[in-house]
N, C-alpha and C positions, 0 to 999 in steps of 0.2 A: 775181876769179876764179873765182868760184863754178862747180863742176864736180857734172854728177848724170849718174846709169850711164843709156845709152838704154836707156827700157824702149818701152813701147807706143805710141801714138802721143799721147795725152790726157795720161800722164805725163810722156813728150818737152816738149810745149808746154809745162807744170807749171816742166817745168826751168828754162825760160828767165829766170821770175819768179819764182827763187829768195828776193829780201825778202818781195814778198807768200804764197809760202805760208810764210814763216818768222810774219810777221804774223797769217795765219789762224791756222795751230796754236797761238799764243800771245795772240789776242780774237777769238777765234770771237759773231757776232753773238748777239743774246738771240734765243734762237728758235732757231738752228741746228742746236745737236749735237737736238734734241726731235726735227727734223725727218728728223734725220739717221738716227735711231731708230729710226724706222718706216720704214724701210728696209725690203726682204727679199734683195735682191743690191747688191749693188758696194758694202757698206758701208765708211762711212768714221768711224775714234774718232774721240769729241766731245775739248774740252779740257779742260788741270787742272782748270777751275773749275765745272764740269759734274759732277766727282766726289763737289768735297766739298757738294754738298747732297745727294746722292742718302744713304740708310737703307741701310745696315749687314746684310748680309741671315745676318748671326748670327756662331757663331767658323767656326776653321778643321777642316773635314771630317779623320781621320786617316791621316797619310803619303798624301796627295794633289796631288798638283798639277791634276788634268783641267780642263782648260778653252781658253779663247780670250781670251789676254792682251792687253792692248794696253801699252806702253810709250811711247809714240809725246806722249803725255800731258807726260809726266817727262823726254822731251828726246832719247828715243831715236833720235831719228835720226843724231848724232853728225855732222856734217858737219867739224864743223874736230878730230878725232880724241876718244877715249873723255874721257866729264866731267870724269872729276877730269886730265885729262893733255891738256887744246885745246894744239893748235899755235898756240899764241897769245899776241902779246904782251899785258902787263900792257893793262886795260882798254880794251884794241880788240876790236872787231868785225867792223871792215871788212877787204876783199879786198885792199884798199891794203898789208896788209903782207907781201903776195907775192914773190918769187923771191926770198928770199934762200939760201945756202949751204947754212946749216946751221940746227939750231934753238935758238943761242943765245940767250940773254936770253927765252925765251918762258913763259909761267905753267906753277908744279908739272915744268921738265922732268925727261926720264927719264934714268936714268943708264947712259949707249949706253959700252958696253967699245968700246973703238980699233977692233975686227972689226963693234960693229953701228953706230956713227958710217961709216966704212968702208959700209957695205951698205944705211946708210943716205941716200948721198948718191947713186946707181943708182937708186934708186925718185924717179918723176920724177910727183907728184901733181898734180889738180886741183885744190885741199884748202890751206890751210894758211900758215902763213911762206915754208914754198918750193914753192907752187903757179907752173908753167909754165901756158903757154896752156895750151887744151884739144887743138889740135893736136900738143906735143911730149908729153905724157902719156903715159905705161908704166903704168900700172893697170891690171894682168890685167882686171880685171870692166868695164871699159868695152873689152876685145875680146872680150867674150862668157864670159869665166871663171869658176866660178862665188866667189865672193866668202872662201869657205872660213874656217875655224872659229883662236881668235876674233873674226874681222870679224864675222858675225854678228851676233855680241853688241854688238861694237864701233860698226860700224855699218848703220842701218836698223833694225831693234831699235825695228820697229812691232807690229806684231801680229801675234802666233804661239801655234799650238793645242800643249798638251801630250796625250798621251793615254800612257795605263798600261796594260802587259800584264801576264802571270805575270813575265815575267824582262827587259823593257824599260821605259821613257817615249823616249817616242816626239817628236821635235819636230820640228812642223810650220811654216815661216815662211812668210810672205808674199811676205816681196824677195826674188824671183827661182823663186819658190815652190820654197823649197831642205827639204829634212829634216835629221835625222839621227839617230841611236837611241844611249843612254845604257843598257849594258847592266846588270841589275841581279841575274844569278843566279847572282854571289860570284866569279869568273872573273876573275885577274889581268887585268894589262894588259897587253900583248903588248912583248917584247921588238924595239925598233925596227930592233935592224940583222936579224929574221928575218922581218921582213912590209915588205909598200911602203906609201911612203907616202903617203898618204890627205887632198885637199883637207879634210874635217871632219876625222882623224883615227879615235884609234882610243876609245873613252868606257866607264868603267864608273861605275859609281855605289853609294851605299847612303843608304839611312835614318839620322842618328846619332841623333834622337828621332824624336818621333810629327810633328812640323812644320818638321821638316830635313833636305833630302835635299843628301849632295854629291858629283859627280862629278871624277873625273879625267882628262883625256886627254890624250894623247903622241901620236908618228909623224905630225904634220900635216906634210905637202909646205910645204919655205919657199921654192917660188914664190910661195907666199899674200903677202898682207899684213896685218899686222895691226888696220890700219884705212884710215880716207879720208884720212889724210894722209904715209902713204907707211911707217908703220914698219914696219921688218925682224923677219924671229924665224927662229931656226936650227931644225935640222930634233931637235935636243937642247930644244924647248921643252918644259914640261909646262904643263896649263894645269887650276886649281883654281875650281868652281862650285861657289857657295850659296844655294840656293835655298830661302828661308823663307818659311815659307808664314803671315800674319800674322793672317789670317784669311781667310772665303771670298771678301772682295774682293778681298783684296791677295797680292801676293806681294815681295820684298824678296831681288836678287837680287845677290852679291857672286862675280867675278872677278876671279883674282893670274894674274898670268904670273911663270913662273918661267922664268929664257932665259941659265944664266952666260954662254954663249958670247956674245951681243951685250945685257945690262946686266947690272951688276955687282951687282944684286941683286933682289930679288922687286917686285917693283909690280902695285897694284893699276890696278884701271880702271873700274870701279864695285863702289859698297860702299851695299851696302840700295837699288841703283836700284828704286825701287816699279810693278809692272809690276798693270793695273787690270783687274779679273775683267768681262768682254763679255759679252753674254746668249748663250746656246748656238745662237740660232737668227742668229747673226751671223754674213755674208758676206763673207767678205773677196775683193777687188777682188783681177787680175791685178797682177804691177806684176813685168815676167819682159823683161827682155834682148832686145832687135830685132835685128838683125845689118844688114836691109836698111835702116832708120831712121838704126841707126850709122852707114852708109857714104852717103848720103844727106847725112845729117849733116855729115861729116867735109868732104864734095865743098860744098857746097850755103855750109856758114857755119864752120866750122873751116878749112877749105882755104881761103877767101879771104880767112879773118880773116889766117893765117900771110904768102897772101900778098902784101895790103898792110902786115904791118907792125903792124896794130893788134889786141891779146887776142880772144880768141872769146867770150864767161859764157853 
């Protein structure tokens, strides 16, 4: 019961063939990566095997995350939830596991509190063990809302660009062309009771050594989901990121969620996820929600499936 966000026409068509897309990401034919690398417009990143044969371009520059980075090859799609906490049963990757009321028995389950479990059950995702028919999902992204933070790291972490100014690190995300900034001018985090909620929260960060940048985020609107399988968070949540520049070509990203209202302990969704550096002339594709096509899809595919009693995938 795979579900994809409603995007531009080409990407939308690809959504109906998710198994093929997964196969392409994991088993790119010989020479395809090289051909993709020659493109000047609408580039697609190569698969993991491509990077293993590339020459290392040297040590990491000091206190610098700038560049265009690829999370696709290492699993940044995260369709079934964050890499370390997928909403799957042990040994399974099939959508046949869908339709369950909660996540009892999943791989590496999250430590929900009673309030967190109640909030979880209100969210109706299109993926994972609790997946519903796409016509019945209430995923905010499917209705044109921003994915929010940290979902932008826990879902569709494909191609991003990081740039630095005197007082900020700015992250540009291919998925829905979102952006966020992390202040580096020494300001403290705001009191969340004195500011309005934001989809992407309020972020501050600093270099803890010459190759490690750490950031903290608060004030994320609790209407957003944490991931693609509907994990909730409260407004009290804080998120800690560690961006470690391994060398010129790689960053390792670790993301930890702290939300005592919904989870009884902190949990890490990504642990040293590798981001590969892309060439400076890499041109991101558009990966944008299209409301018109969403409406057409709901009428012609999801709506018809709901009327027939057959699930739309």
